[in-house]
N, C-alpha and C positions, 0 to 999 in steps of 0.2 A: 177565350180561342182555346180551344183544351193542350190541356202538358208543355204550355209556353211557357218560359223566365225571357227573363233582362237582367244584361250584365250592358256593365262600361269597362272598359280598358281603366288603370289605376294612373296608367300613363300616359304622356302624349304626344306624338312626334314633331318635330316644325318640319312643315312645308315651305321651300320658301323658294320665288321665284326670280331670276336675278337678268333686267334685261337692258342691255344698251344696246345706241343703234349698231351694232353690228353680226348682235348673238341673244341669243333664250339661254340661263343656265340653269336649268331641276335639277331636281334628285326623283330617281326611280325608288319607290317602294312597295312590297308583296308582303299584304296584309289576310294570312289566313284566318276565318270568322269561323273553326272549328277547332277545338287541342291535337295538339301533332305533338309528335313522342322528340322531346330534346327542345318545344318551345319555351317560351320563357317571358310570356304576355302576362299578368299576374290580374282577373279582375274580379267584381267586385259584383254582386247581387242589388237587380236595383228595382223599383215596381214600375205596371207597368207608363202610367203614368210622368215618375221620373222620362222615363224612355220614351215618349211625349215627347217631349220637353225637346230631347235631339235633333 
């Protein structure tokens, strides 16, 4: 692929659900996959082969 690059976030975030007989509880996350002003998610470059493992 021309001009392709691959990155992975350095930190993970936990997405957990909690289900009872009465309800299901979860948090909503918004993830932007391009750099934003004021953003704080750090990434590191990876190879296309490493990316394919995800």
